[in-house]
C-alpha positions as CSV (number, residue, x, y, z in Angstrom):
1,M,71.5,55.8,85.0
2,N,67.7,55.4,85.4
3,I,66.2,58.1,87.6
4,S,62.8,58.2,89.2
5,K,61.4,61.3,90.9
6,F,58.8,61.6,93.7
7,T,57.8,63.7,96.7
8,I,57.5,62.6,100.3
9,L,55.4,64.8,102.6
10,H,55.6,64.1,106.3
11,S,53.9,65.2,109.6
12,N,54.4,64.1,113.2
13,D,52.9,64.9,116.6
14,M,49.7,66.4,115.2
15,H,48.0,65.9,118.6
16,G,44.5,66.6,117.3
17,D,45.5,70.1,116.1
18,F,42.4,70.4,113.8
19,L,41.7,74.1,113.8
20,A,43.6,77.0,112.2
21,E,44.6,79.9,114.5
22,M,45.2,83.5,113.7
23,N,48.8,84.6,114.0
24,E,49.4,86.8,117.0
25,G,48.7,90.4,116.1
26,G,46.4,89.3,113.3
27,G,47.3,88.4,109.8
28,K,47.7,84.9,108.5
29,L,45.7,81.9,109.5
30,I,48.2,79.2,110.6
31,G,47.8,75.5,110.7
32,G,44.7,73.4,111.0
33,V,43.9,70.3,109.0
34,S,41.7,72.2,106.6
35,L,44.7,74.2,105.4
36,L,46.9,71.1,105.7
37,S,44.5,69.2,103.4
38,G,44.5,72.1,101.0
39,Y,48.3,71.9,100.8
40,L,48.2,68.1,100.3
41,N,45.6,68.6,97.6
42,K,47.7,71.2,95.9
43,V,50.9,69.0,95.9
44,R,49.0,65.9,94.8
45,S,47.6,67.8,91.8
46,E,50.9,69.4,90.8
47,V,53.2,66.4,91.3
48,E,52.7,63.0,89.8
49,N,54.2,60.7,92.5
50,V,53.4,61.9,96.1
51,I,53.7,59.9,99.4
52,Y,52.3,61.3,102.6
53,V,53.4,59.8,105.9
54,I,52.8,60.5,109.6
55,S,55.3,59.6,112.3
56,G,53.0,59.1,115.3
57,D,51.0,61.0,117.9
58,M,48.0,61.8,115.7
59,V,45.8,61.8,118.9
60,Q,45.6,63.5,122.2
61,G,46.0,67.3,122.7
62,S,42.6,68.8,121.7
63,L,39.2,68.8,123.2
64,I,37.7,67.3,120.1
65,D,40.1,64.4,120.2
66,S,39.6,63.9,123.9
67,E,35.8,64.0,123.7
68,Y,35.7,61.3,121.0
69,K,38.7,59.3,122.3
70,G,40.5,59.5,119.0
71,I,37.6,58.4,116.8
72,S,37.2,61.9,115.4
73,T,41.0,62.1,114.7
74,I,41.0,58.8,112.8
75,E,38.0,59.9,110.7
76,I,39.8,63.2,109.9
77,M,43.1,61.3,109.1
78,N,41.1,59.1,106.8
79,Y,40.1,62.3,105.0
80,L,43.8,63.3,104.7
81,S,44.5,59.8,103.4
82,P,48.1,59.2,104.4
83,D,49.9,56.4,102.6
84,V,51.4,55.0,105.8
85,V,51.8,56.0,109.5
86,T,53.5,54.7,112.6
87,L,52.4,54.7,116.2
88,G,53.4,57.3,118.8
89,N,53.2,56.9,122.5
90,H,49.9,58.9,122.7
91,E,48.1,56.4,120.4
92,L,48.0,54.2,123.5
93,D,46.4,56.9,125.8
94,Y,42.9,55.5,125.5
95,G,44.1,52.0,126.2
96,L,45.2,49.0,124.2
97,P,41.7,47.7,123.3
98,H,40.7,51.2,122.0
99,L,43.9,51.4,119.9
100,L,43.0,48.1,118.2
101,F,39.6,49.6,117.5
102,L,41.1,52.8,116.1
103,E,43.4,50.7,113.9
104,K,40.4,48.9,112.4
105,M,38.8,52.3,111.7
106,A,41.8,53.5,109.8
107,N,41.7,53.4,106.0
108,F,45.5,53.6,106.0
109,P,48.2,51.1,107.1
110,I,49.9,51.5,110.5
111,V,53.3,50.0,110.7
112,N,55.3,49.0,113.8
113,S,58.0,46.4,114.1
114,N,58.8,46.3,117.8
115,L,55.5,45.9,119.7
116,Y,54.9,42.3,120.5
117,I,52.3,40.1,122.2
118,K,54.6,38.5,124.8
119,K,53.2,35.1,125.1
120,Y,53.2,34.3,121.4
121,G,56.1,36.4,120.2
122,K,53.9,37.9,117.5
123,R,54.0,41.5,116.5
124,L,50.9,43.6,117.5
125,M,50.9,45.7,114.3
126,R,51.9,45.2,110.6
127,P,55.7,45.4,110.7
128,Y,56.3,46.9,107.2
129,L,54.8,48.2,104.0
130,I,56.2,48.2,100.5
131,L,54.8,51.0,98.3
132,R,55.5,51.3,94.6
133,K,55.8,54.8,93.3
134,A,57.4,56.2,90.1
135,G,58.6,52.7,89.3
136,C,60.4,52.5,92.7
137,N,59.8,49.9,95.4
138,I,59.9,51.7,98.8
139,L,60.0,49.8,102.1
140,F,58.6,51.4,105.2
141,T,58.9,50.1,108.8
142,G,58.3,51.7,112.2
143,V,59.6,51.7,115.7
144,I,58.2,53.3,118.9
145,T,59.8,55.2,121.8
146,E,60.3,53.3,125.0
147,K,57.7,55.6,126.5
148,I,55.2,53.2,125.0
149,M,55.8,51.1,128.1
150,D,54.4,53.9,130.3
151,T,50.9,53.5,128.9
152,L,51.2,49.7,128.7
153,S,52.3,49.3,132.3
154,R,49.0,47.5,133.0
155,A,48.8,45.7,129.7
156,H,50.8,42.7,130.7
157,L,50.2,40.8,127.5
158,I,52.1,43.4,125.5
159,G,55.8,43.9,125.4
160,T,58.3,45.7,123.2
161,F,62.0,45.6,122.4
162,I,62.6,49.2,123.7
163,A,66.3,49.7,123.8
164,L,67.9,51.4,120.8
165,E,70.0,48.4,120.2
166,D,66.9,46.2,120.1
167,A,65.0,48.7,117.9
168,A,68.0,48.6,115.5
169,T,67.8,44.8,115.5
170,E,64.1,44.9,114.6
171,I,64.8,47.2,111.7
172,G,67.5,44.9,110.6
173,K,65.1,41.9,110.7
174,I,62.7,43.7,108.4
175,C,65.3,44.8,106.0
176,N,67.0,41.4,105.9
177,S,63.7,39.6,105.4
178,Y,61.9,41.9,103.0
179,R,64.4,44.2,101.3
180,D,65.4,42.3,98.2
181,S,67.7,43.5,95.4
182,D,64.9,45.4,93.7
183,M,64.2,47.6,96.8
184,D,65.0,51.2,95.8
185,L,64.4,53.1,99.0
186,T,64.1,52.1,102.7
187,I,62.5,54.5,105.2
188,A,62.1,54.0,109.0
189,L,59.2,55.9,110.5
190,T,60.2,56.4,114.2
191,H,58.7,58.0,117.3
192,I,61.7,58.2,119.6
193,G,62.9,61.8,119.3
194,L,65.6,63.4,117.2
195,G,68.5,62.7,119.6
196,F,67.7,59.0,119.7
197,D,67.1,59.0,115.9
198,K,70.7,60.0,115.4
199,K,71.9,57.3,117.8
200,L,69.7,54.8,116.0
201,A,71.1,55.8,112.6
202,A,74.6,55.2,113.9
203,M,73.7,51.7,114.9
204,L,72.2,50.6,111.6
205,D,74.3,48.3,109.4
206,P,74.8,50.1,106.0
207,D,74.1,46.7,104.3
208,W,70.5,47.0,105.6
209,G,70.1,49.9,103.2
210,V,68.1,52.3,105.3
211,D,68.1,55.6,103.5
212,M,65.9,57.8,105.7
213,I,64.5,58.2,109.2
214,I,61.4,60.3,109.4
215,G,60.7,60.8,113.1
216,G,58.7,62.4,115.8
217,H,58.2,62.8,119.5
218,S,60.7,65.6,120.3
219,H,58.8,68.2,118.2
220,S,62.0,69.3,116.5
221,I,62.1,72.0,113.9
222,L,65.0,71.7,111.6
223,E,66.5,74.0,109.0
224,Q,67.7,70.9,107.1
225,P,67.8,67.2,107.8
226,E,70.6,65.7,109.9
227,Q,72.8,63.1,108.3
228,V,74.3,60.2,110.3
229,N,75.8,57.0,108.8
230,D,74.6,58.3,105.3
231,I,71.0,58.3,106.6
232,L,68.8,61.4,106.2
233,I,67.0,62.2,109.5
234,T,64.2,64.7,109.8
235,Q,60.9,65.7,111.4
236,A,58.4,68.6,111.2
237,G,57.8,70.2,114.6
238,T,54.4,69.6,116.1
239,G,50.8,70.2,115.3
240,T,49.7,71.2,111.8
241,D,51.7,74.5,111.5
242,Y,54.3,72.8,109.3
243,I,54.7,69.9,107.0
244,G,58.1,68.4,105.8
245,R,58.6,68.0,102.1
246,F,61.3,65.9,100.4
247,D,61.6,66.1,96.6
248,I,63.7,63.0,95.7
249,S,65.4,61.5,92.7
250,V,66.3,57.8,93.0
251,D,68.8,56.0,90.9
252,T,67.0,52.7,90.3
253,D,70.1,51.0,88.9
254,T,72.1,51.4,92.2
255,N,69.0,51.8,94.6
256,T,70.4,55.0,96.0
257,I,69.2,58.6,96.4
258,A,70.8,60.5,93.5
259,E,69.5,63.9,94.6
260,W,67.2,65.4,97.2
261,N,65.8,68.7,98.4
262,W,64.0,69.2,101.7
263,E,62.0,72.1,103.1
264,L,59.9,72.7,106.2
265,V,56.7,74.2,104.6
266,P,54.6,76.5,106.8
267,I,50.9,75.7,106.6
268,N,49.0,79.0,106.3
269,D,46.6,80.8,104.0
270,T,49.5,81.9,101.8
271,T,50.8,78.4,101.0
272,A,47.4,76.7,100.8
273,Q,43.7,77.2,100.3
274,P,41.5,75.7,103.0
275,D,39.6,72.5,102.2
276,K,36.1,73.6,102.7
277,E,34.6,70.2,102.7
278,L,36.9,69.0,105.5
279,E,36.4,72.2,107.4
280,A,32.6,71.5,107.4
281,F,33.3,68.0,108.5
282,I,35.4,69.1,111.4
283,H,32.7,71.5,112.5
284,T,30.2,68.6,112.9
285,F,32.5,67.6,115.8
286,K,33.3,71.1,117.0
287,D,29.7,72.4,117.2
288,E,28.7,69.4,119.4
289,V,31.8,69.9,121.7
290,D,31.2,73.7,121.9
291,A,27.6,73.2,123.0
292,K,28.7,70.9,125.7
293,Y,31.8,72.7,127.0
294,N,31.2,76.4,126.7
295,S,30.1,77.0,130.3
296,V,32.5,79.0,132.5
297,V,34.2,77.1,135.3
298,T,36.2,80.0,136.8
299,R,38.1,83.2,136.1
300,F,41.7,83.8,137.1
301,S,42.8,87.2,138.1
302,Q,45.4,86.9,135.3
303,K,46.4,84.5,132.5
304,L,48.6,81.6,133.7
305,F,51.3,80.1,131.7
306,H,53.1,76.7,131.2
307,A,55.4,77.6,128.3
308,C,58.3,75.3,129.3
309,R,57.7,72.0,131.0
310,E,61.2,71.9,132.4
311,E,61.0,74.8,134.7
312,E,58.6,76.3,137.3
313,T,55.5,77.7,135.7
314,T,52.6,79.8,137.0
315,L,50.0,77.2,135.8
316,G,52.1,74.3,137.2
317,N,52.2,76.1,140.6
318,L,48.4,76.4,140.7
319,V,47.8,72.8,139.8
320,A,50.3,71.6,142.4
321,D,48.8,73.8,145.0
322,I,45.3,72.5,144.3
323,L,46.4,68.9,144.7
324,S,48.3,69.9,147.9
325,D,45.1,71.5,149.3
326,V,43.1,68.4,148.6
327,S,45.6,65.8,149.7
328,S,47.3,67.7,152.6
329,A,50.6,66.2,151.6
330,D,54.0,67.7,152.4
331,I,55.1,67.3,148.8
332,V,53.1,67.2,145.6
333,M,54.7,66.3,142.3
334,V,52.6,67.0,139.2
335,G,53.9,65.6,135.9
336,S,54.6,68.7,133.7
337,G,53.5,66.7,130.6
338,S,50.0,66.2,132.1
339,I,49.4,69.9,131.6
340,R,48.7,70.0,127.9
341,Q,48.3,73.7,127.1
342,K,50.9,76.5,127.3
343,K,48.4,79.0,128.8
344,L,45.0,79.1,130.5
345,G,42.6,81.9,131.5
346,P,41.8,84.4,132.6
347,V,38.3,83.1,131.7
348,V,38.3,79.3,131.9
349,T,35.5,77.3,130.2
350,L,34.9,73.7,130.7
351,G,36.3,73.1,127.3
352,D,39.5,75.1,128.1
353,L,40.0,73.0,131.3
354,K,39.4,69.7,129.6
355,A,41.8,70.5,126.8
356,C,44.4,71.5,129.3
357,F,43.9,68.4,131.6
358,P,42.7,65.6,129.4
359,F,44.0,62.7,131.6
360,E,41.7,61.0,134.0
361,D,44.5,59.8,136.3
362,S,44.4,58.8,139.9
363,L,46.0,60.4,142.9
364,S,47.5,58.7,145.9
365,K,49.6,59.8,148.9
366,Y,52.8,57.8,149.6
367,Y,55.6,58.2,152.2
368,V,59.3,58.6,151.6
369,S,62.4,59.5,153.7
370,G,64.1,62.8,153.1
371,K,67.1,60.9,151.8
372,S,65.0,59.1,149.2
373,F,63.3,62.4,148.1
374,S,66.7,64.0,147.6
375,R,67.7,61.1,145.4
376,M,64.5,61.5,143.4
377,I,65.2,65.3,142.9
378,S,68.8,64.6,141.8
379,H,67.4,62.3,139.1
380,I,64.8,64.7,137.9
381,M,66.9,67.8,137.8
382,R,69.9,66.4,136.0
383,I,70.7,68.2,132.7
384,E,70.3,65.2,130.5
385,N,66.6,64.8,131.7
386,R,65.9,68.4,130.5
387,N,66.3,67.6,126.8
388,G,62.7,67.9,125.7
389,E,62.2,64.1,126.1
390,G,62.6,63.6,129.9
391,E,59.9,63.7,132.5
392,F,59.8,66.8,134.7
393,Y,57.6,68.0,137.6
394,Q,55.8,70.9,139.1
395,F,55.8,71.3,142.9
396,N,53.5,72.7,145.6
397,N,54.0,75.9,147.6
398,G,56.6,75.4,150.4
399,I,59.0,73.4,148.2
400,E,62.2,75.1,147.3
401,I,64.8,73.2,145.2
402,V,68.2,74.7,144.1
403,Y,70.2,72.6,141.6
404,S,73.7,73.4,140.3
405,D,74.1,72.7,136.6
406,T,77.8,73.3,137.0
407,K,78.3,70.9,139.9
408,K,75.5,68.6,138.6
409,E,74.1,68.2,142.1
410,V,71.3,69.4,144.4
411,I,72.4,72.4,146.4
412,S,69.5,72.6,148.8
413,I,65.9,71.3,149.3
414,K,63.3,72.9,151.6
415,V,59.9,71.3,152.4
416,G,57.4,73.6,154.1
417,G,60.1,76.2,154.3
418,E,62.4,74.0,156.4
419,S,65.6,72.2,155.2
420,L,65.1,68.6,154.2
421,I,66.0,66.1,156.9
422,D,67.4,62.8,155.6
423,D,65.8,60.5,158.2
424,Q,62.4,62.3,158.4
425,I,59.4,60.7,156.6
426,Y,57.5,63.0,154.3
427,S,54.1,62.5,152.6
428,I,54.1,62.8,148.9
429,T,51.2,62.9,146.4
430,L,51.8,61.3,143.0
431,Q,49.6,60.7,139.9
432,G,49.0,57.0,139.2
433,F,51.0,57.2,135.9
434,H,54.1,58.3,137.8
435,Y,53.7,55.7,140.5
436,L,53.5,53.0,137.9
437,N,56.7,54.3,136.3
438,S,58.4,55.5,139.4
439,K,61.7,53.6,138.8
440,E,62.4,55.2,135.4
441,Y,61.1,58.7,136.1
442,L,61.7,59.2,139.8
443,N,64.6,56.8,140.6
444,I,62.6,55.1,143.3
445,T,60.9,51.7,143.2
446,N,57.2,51.0,144.0
447,E,58.4,48.8,146.9
448,E,60.3,51.7,148.5
449,L,57.2,54.0,148.0
450,L,55.2,51.4,149.9
451,S,57.7,50.5,152.6
452,H,57.1,53.2,155.3
453,K,53.3,53.4,155.5
454,K,50.3,52.2,153.6
455,P,49.5,54.6,150.8
456,I,46.3,56.7,151.0
457,P,44.1,56.9,147.9
458,I,43.1,60.6,147.3
459,S,41.0,60.4,144.1
460,T,40.4,58.3,141.1
461,S,40.2,61.4,138.9
462,Q,42.7,64.3,139.1
463,Y,40.6,66.1,136.5
464,Q,37.5,66.0,138.7
465,V,39.5,67.3,141.6
466,L,40.8,70.3,139.6
467,E,37.4,71.1,138.2
468,E,35.6,71.0,141.5
469,W,38.3,73.1,143.3
470,L,38.4,75.8,140.5
471,R,34.6,76.2,140.6
472,N,34.8,77.1,144.2
473,H,37.9,79.3,144.1
474,P,37.5,82.3,141.7
475,N,40.2,85.0,141.0
476,E,43.2,82.8,141.6
477,S,46.7,83.8,140.5
478,R,50.2,82.5,140.9
479,K,53.7,83.9,140.4
480,I,57.1,82.3,139.8
481,E,58.5,82.2,143.3
482,G,61.6,80.0,143.3
483,R,60.1,76.5,143.8
484,I,62.7,75.3,141.2
485,V,65.9,77.2,140.7
486,F,68.9,76.2,138.4
487,V,72.2,77.9,139.1
């Protein structure tokens, strides 16, 4: 038996989480790429054969990333020097042309096997990478969540095989074409969420030889990797608070994993020393951003929260009420995922607001029947949509929705304090993103949204609407008041 040993470190869903934070109540510094780099440096100096991978969503989620449209993030990732990464859905947030620019900036390979240029049937990205470490040949490929289609709704040249069955087939193509008899390990870097990772693993033909799935998107924190179809499946939460670590022994005679150990390593000032050079580099971005965004926009009378995107939140209520005030619609539906921070206030700077609402989406008012709205609500509130991967919404004052998890049905809906009437037409304000993806997220087609009356454009920038309104409405507060109730 010939054994080779090496270490795989992995991150996912870093979302521009550059800066360390103090643990609540004081004590340890947690996360931040300076400490993360310090840990990478430590392991690389202690272990001979180290591979560092990132499973998507490096960008979007911090003011620094938003201000520089991901350029700062790629420069910092170049400093961390991953061996290979795959795309997440947020890599497309700044548009397809900008993604291709960022890809050219990257000093590391980006693999994806299931994004295609439709007309020519050619893959958009490099589909695989073979690394040689510790005498082992290791094949990496990548697949993306079907949410990639959300951002690409207007990019008609680009398509993807998005169903799990198709993603499995794409992995099979790579393995069949490039995994020869001397391939010791095969790893799929995915960005589809833990639940779908397990389903994907069950679909993979054992003869393809996939050994591991290192994933992202669902921000899952695991005690130990899952195992499906003899495939190890893992991810490492979100941000830079943790990093996953595999210490692996591979039998190069049989091309199998002989032994493995995995741990989720906390990134703090106990496990790592900060990388001072990287810290100084980050502050070249931070100082410029701080100078631009430190002015106060407003002050709330209390801190507002958005801790769970799949329930009513005080911050979600305020945002929906602002858009209701501006649009004068009967119903306002704000995508919970467009609110990117878990808390805001009481003092709100321009930087705080920009970090919380980074998307420059449009707003328009449409018209739906009560019956159609009830169907939309049934689709949104169902249990399987509340799994950390579905799309959920916040509603304006006057909306009261009661949903029974036991009966799996809507019990009651009120609009403006009155019970919903099936054949009455209601005005409804939606963000452009959710109109473009209305069939998948809302169970209503674009054609039906346009069938009753011509839509009314409200704004080309929801962010500008929020900023202007907040500057003129100090001391706002909101409570949980039963807009969404599950029984």
